[in-house]
C-alpha positions as CSV (number, residue, x, y, z in Angstrom):
1,M,-7.4,-18.7,-3.4
2,S,-8.5,-15.3,-2.1
3,R,-12.1,-14.2,-2.3
4,S,-11.5,-11.3,-4.7
5,I,-9.4,-11.2,-7.8
6,V,-9.4,-8.6,-10.6
7,A,-7.4,-9.6,-13.6
8,T,-6.5,-7.3,-16.5
9,N,-8.3,-9.7,-18.9
10,F,-11.5,-8.6,-17.2
11,L,-12.0,-5.0,-18.2
12,V,-13.3,-3.3,-15.1
13,C,-14.5,0.2,-15.5
14,I,-16.2,0.9,-12.2
15,C,-15.7,-1.3,-9.2
16,L,-17.6,-0.2,-6.1
17,I,-17.0,-3.4,-4.1
18,A,-14.7,-6.3,-4.5
19,I,-15.1,-8.4,-7.7
20,S,-15.7,-12.1,-6.9
21,P,-14.4,-14.4,-9.6
22,A,-17.6,-16.5,-9.4
23,R,-19.8,-13.5,-9.6
24,A,-17.9,-11.5,-12.2
25,G,-16.3,-14.2,-14.3
26,A,-12.8,-13.0,-13.7
27,Q,-10.2,-15.8,-14.2
28,A,-8.0,-16.9,-11.3
29,P,-4.3,-16.0,-11.9
30,A,-1.9,-18.6,-13.1
31,P,0.4,-20.3,-10.5
32,G,3.3,-18.0,-9.8
33,A,1.5,-14.9,-11.1
34,V,2.3,-11.5,-9.6
35,L,-0.4,-10.5,-7.2
36,I,-1.3,-7.2,-5.4
37,V,-3.0,-7.8,-2.0
38,M,-4.8,-4.7,-0.6
39,L,-4.1,-5.2,3.1
40,G,-5.5,-1.8,4.2
41,T,-7.2,0.8,2.0
42,G,-8.1,3.3,4.6
43,T,-7.0,6.7,6.0
44,P,-6.5,8.0,9.5
45,Q,-10.3,7.7,9.9
46,P,-10.8,4.6,12.2
47,N,-13.0,2.7,9.8
48,P,-13.2,-1.0,10.9
49,D,-13.9,-2.0,7.3
50,R,-10.8,-0.3,6.0
51,Q,-7.6,-0.8,8.0
52,G,-4.6,1.6,7.7
53,P,-2.7,2.0,4.4
54,S,-0.8,-1.2,3.5
55,L,-0.5,-3.5,0.5
56,A,1.6,-6.5,-0.5
57,I,3.2,-7.3,-3.8
58,V,3.5,-11.1,-4.0
59,A,6.1,-12.4,-6.4
60,G,8.3,-15.5,-6.6
61,G,6.9,-16.9,-3.4
62,R,7.6,-13.8,-1.3
63,A,5.5,-10.9,-0.1
64,Y,6.9,-7.3,-0.3
65,I,4.9,-5.0,2.1
66,V,4.4,-1.3,1.2
67,D,3.5,0.8,4.2
68,A,2.4,-0.5,7.7
69,G,-0.9,1.0,8.6
70,A,-3.0,-0.2,11.5
71,G,-3.9,-3.9,11.4
72,V,-1.2,-4.9,8.9
73,V,-0.3,-8.2,10.4
74,R,-3.9,-9.2,11.1
75,R,-4.9,-8.4,7.5
76,A,-1.9,-10.5,6.4
77,S,-3.2,-13.4,8.5
78,A,-6.7,-13.0,6.9
79,A,-5.1,-13.1,3.5
80,L,-3.3,-16.3,4.5
81,L,-6.6,-17.9,5.5
82,E,-7.8,-17.0,2.0
83,G,-5.0,-18.8,0.3
84,I,-2.0,-16.3,0.1
85,A,0.6,-18.5,1.8
86,E,3.3,-15.8,1.3
87,L,1.5,-13.6,3.8
88,R,1.9,-16.0,6.7
89,P,3.0,-13.7,9.5
90,D,6.3,-15.4,10.2
91,R,7.2,-15.0,6.6
92,L,6.8,-11.2,6.6
93,G,10.4,-10.1,6.2
94,I,10.6,-7.0,4.0
95,A,8.8,-3.7,3.9
96,F,9.0,-0.3,2.2
97,L,7.6,2.9,3.7
98,T,6.3,5.8,1.5
99,H,6.6,8.3,4.3
100,L,6.5,8.5,8.0
101,H,2.9,9.8,8.7
102,S,1.4,7.9,11.6
103,D,-1.3,6.3,9.6
104,H,1.3,4.7,7.3
105,T,3.6,3.6,10.2
106,I,1.4,2.9,13.2
107,G,1.5,-0.8,12.4
108,L,5.3,-0.9,12.2
109,P,5.8,-2.2,15.7
110,D,3.3,-4.9,14.8
111,L,5.3,-5.8,11.7
112,I,8.5,-5.8,13.6
113,L,7.4,-7.8,16.7
114,T,4.4,-10.0,15.9
115,P,6.1,-12.1,13.1
116,W,9.0,-12.6,15.5
117,V,6.7,-13.8,18.3
118,L,5.3,-16.2,15.8
119,G,8.8,-17.5,14.8
120,R,10.5,-15.2,12.3
121,S,14.2,-15.5,13.0
122,R,15.6,-13.0,10.5
123,A,15.6,-9.2,11.0
124,L,12.9,-7.3,9.2
125,A,14.4,-5.5,6.1
126,L,12.9,-2.0,6.2
127,Y,13.3,0.7,3.5
128,G,12.0,4.2,3.7
129,P,12.8,7.9,3.6
130,A,15.1,9.7,6.0
131,G,14.0,9.0,9.6
132,T,13.1,5.4,8.9
133,S,16.2,4.0,10.7
134,A,15.6,6.4,13.7
135,M,12.0,5.3,13.9
136,A,12.9,1.7,13.9
137,A,15.6,2.2,16.6
138,N,13.2,4.2,18.8
139,L,10.5,1.5,18.5
140,L,12.9,-1.2,19.6
141,R,13.9,1.0,22.6
142,A,10.2,1.4,23.4
143,Y,9.7,-2.4,23.4
144,A,13.0,-3.2,25.1
145,Q,11.3,-4.8,28.2
146,D,9.0,-6.9,26.0
147,I,11.9,-8.1,23.9
148,D,14.0,-9.0,27.0
149,V,11.2,-10.9,28.7
150,R,10.4,-12.9,25.5
151,I,14.0,-13.8,25.0
152,H,15.1,-14.5,28.6
153,G,11.7,-15.6,30.0
154,L,9.8,-18.9,29.6
155,E,9.0,-18.1,25.9
156,H,12.6,-18.6,24.9
157,A,12.1,-16.6,21.8
158,N,14.9,-16.5,19.3
159,P,17.3,-13.6,19.8
160,T,17.4,-12.3,16.2
161,G,13.9,-12.0,14.7
162,Y,12.9,-8.8,16.4
163,R,15.8,-6.9,14.8
164,V,15.4,-4.4,12.0
165,A,17.8,-3.9,9.1
166,A,16.6,-0.4,8.4
167,H,17.7,1.6,5.4
168,D,17.2,5.4,4.8
169,I,16.9,5.5,1.1
170,E,17.0,8.1,-1.7
171,P,15.2,8.1,-5.1
172,G,16.6,5.5,-7.5
173,L,17.1,1.7,-7.4
174,V,16.7,0.7,-3.8
175,Y,16.2,-3.0,-3.9
176,Q,16.6,-6.0,-6.2
177,D,16.5,-9.7,-5.9
178,A,15.5,-12.6,-8.1
179,N,11.8,-11.7,-7.9
180,V,11.5,-7.9,-8.0
181,K,13.3,-4.7,-8.8
182,V,12.2,-1.7,-6.7
183,I,12.8,1.9,-7.7
184,A,11.9,4.8,-5.4
185,F,10.9,8.2,-6.6
186,A,10.2,11.5,-4.9
187,V,6.6,12.8,-4.5
188,Q,5.2,16.0,-3.0
189,H,3.2,15.4,0.2
190,G,2.6,18.8,1.7
191,S,5.0,19.7,4.5
192,W,7.0,16.5,4.4
193,K,10.6,17.1,3.3
194,E,10.7,13.5,1.9
195,A,7.9,11.3,0.7
196,L,8.3,8.5,-1.8
197,G,6.5,6.4,-4.4
198,Y,7.6,3.0,-5.6
199,R,7.9,1.3,-8.9
200,F,7.9,-2.5,-8.7
201,E,9.0,-4.6,-11.7
202,A,8.3,-8.3,-11.3
203,R,8.0,-11.0,-13.9
204,G,7.2,-8.7,-16.8
205,K,4.7,-6.6,-14.8
206,T,5.1,-3.1,-13.6
207,I,3.3,-1.7,-10.6
208,V,3.5,1.9,-9.5
209,I,2.4,3.0,-6.0
210,S,2.0,6.8,-5.5
211,G,2.1,7.0,-1.7
212,D,0.4,10.1,-0.4
213,T,1.0,12.9,-2.8
214,R,-0.4,15.9,-4.7
215,P,-0.3,15.4,-8.5
216,S,3.3,14.6,-9.4
217,D,5.1,14.4,-12.7
218,N,7.3,11.7,-11.1
219,V,4.3,9.4,-10.8
220,I,3.7,9.9,-14.6
221,K,7.4,9.2,-15.4
222,A,7.5,6.1,-13.1
223,C,4.3,4.6,-14.6
224,N,4.7,5.5,-18.4
225,G,2.3,2.7,-19.5
226,C,2.7,0.6,-16.4
227,D,0.4,-2.4,-15.7
228,V,-1.1,-1.0,-12.5
229,L,-1.1,2.5,-11.0
230,I,-2.1,2.4,-7.3
231,H,-2.9,6.0,-6.3
232,E,-4.6,7.9,-3.5
233,A,-7.6,10.2,-4.2
234,Y,-10.2,12.4,-2.6
235,S,-13.5,13.6,-4.0
236,G,-12.9,17.2,-5.2
237,Q,-16.6,17.9,-5.7
238,T,-18.3,17.3,-2.3
239,P,-16.2,18.1,0.7
240,P,-17.9,17.8,4.1
241,V,-19.6,21.0,5.1
242,P,-17.8,21.5,8.4
243,L,-14.5,21.3,6.6
244,D,-15.4,23.3,3.5
245,T,-13.0,26.1,4.4
246,T,-10.1,27.8,2.7
247,R,-7.7,26.2,5.1
248,W,-9.0,22.7,4.4
249,R,-8.9,23.3,0.6
250,A,-5.3,24.5,0.9
251,Y,-4.4,21.4,2.9
252,L,-5.9,19.0,0.3
253,A,-4.2,20.8,-2.6
254,A,-0.8,20.6,-0.9
255,F,-1.0,17.0,0.4
256,H,-3.3,15.0,-1.8
257,T,-4.7,14.4,-5.3
258,S,-8.3,14.9,-6.2
259,A,-10.0,12.1,-8.2
260,E,-10.4,14.4,-11.2
261,Q,-6.7,15.4,-11.0
262,L,-5.9,11.7,-10.9
263,G,-7.8,11.1,-14.0
264,E,-5.8,13.8,-15.8
265,L,-2.6,12.3,-14.4
266,A,-3.6,8.8,-15.5
267,Q,-4.4,9.9,-19.0
268,R,-0.8,11.1,-19.3
269,A,0.7,8.1,-17.4
270,R,-1.3,5.6,-19.5
271,P,-1.5,2.7,-17.0
272,K,-3.5,-0.4,-18.0
273,M,-5.5,0.0,-14.8
274,V,-5.9,2.5,-11.9
275,V,-6.5,1.2,-8.4
276,L,-7.7,3.8,-5.9
277,T,-6.6,3.6,-2.3
278,H,-6.4,5.9,0.8
279,T,-9.6,7.4,-0.7
280,M,-11.6,10.1,0.9
281,P,-15.2,10.0,-0.4
282,F,-16.6,12.7,1.8
283,A,-20.1,13.1,3.2
284,G,-22.5,13.3,0.3
285,S,-20.1,11.6,-2.1
286,S,-19.3,7.9,-2.6
287,G,-16.8,5.5,-4.2
288,A,-19.0,5.6,-7.3
289,Q,-18.4,9.4,-7.5
290,L,-14.7,9.0,-7.0
291,V,-14.5,6.6,-9.8
292,A,-16.7,8.8,-12.0
293,E,-14.4,11.8,-11.3
294,V,-11.3,9.8,-12.4
295,K,-13.1,8.7,-15.5
296,Q,-13.9,12.2,-16.6
297,H,-10.4,12.2,-18.0
298,Y,-9.1,8.6,-17.9
299,T,-10.7,6.0,-20.2
300,G,-9.1,2.9,-18.8
301,P,-10.3,0.6,-16.0
302,V,-10.6,2.1,-12.5
303,I,-10.9,-0.1,-9.4
304,W,-12.0,1.0,-5.9
305,P,-11.1,-2.1,-3.8
306,R,-11.9,-3.3,-0.4
307,D,-9.4,-4.6,2.1
308,L,-8.1,-8.0,1.2
309,D,-9.0,-7.7,-2.4
310,V,-6.4,-9.3,-4.7
311,I,-5.5,-7.8,-8.1
312,A,-3.7,-9.9,-10.7
313,P,-2.1,-7.5,-13.3
């Protein structure tokens, strides 16, 4: 199984690095349990330890990807090596985008093409806000020569697995199968006309993913006592000196949520656990400070995971 598992029966208050079951005493999840795999926990900052924003909800033998940041397929391959069979690259067949910022979508060509090169024969099912279908179509045009050579050249690739069944969605129920029910809801992310969060319901567990957003009542409504709230955050107390300007403060207030604001939001939303991602612990602050800022208002467990950490609600 993966190196890092945090289960709700292990009450974590502050997690600055991954929790190893052997080190922390957390129990491995039962076979068939719903898992959250943090594929990428980073930001646009090119941090080699934190790839671009992406995670997988694993349920019923299938992986459901949320966002496609840099390194998404390679992180999935790493998770496969650590025991998550559902993240074998050629099995990556469905994804949901929160919004179309480059750091959340720059891995999309990778997610479209690499699993196909490795044998996926079905089109990637892709769900996201308005513009998702156009982005997918433009990417296929950009890689038209690559696709042609792979199909008609000596590789003899299958002629279907590179395709994308893209859906521009609106808030509401957007997907359901035997494993999961997925509900999208609107959030406010600065100048973006449309940005989404997602509520996943799977096997009695509810997982809410904020996407990038300033504090949103829709996140509170979507969670409403959920098992896990996965939310972005930045340190509101120690911004980097070169960026400590009115303009920078205005940007953060419009596009993102401070850790203290997240604590206030979580206290109202009442999740059983908060997981921080896409975090911005600025110079002079740390993950410990981010967690402490959340816990000024929220009394439940707060996790600051690393890439490839696995959470079992």
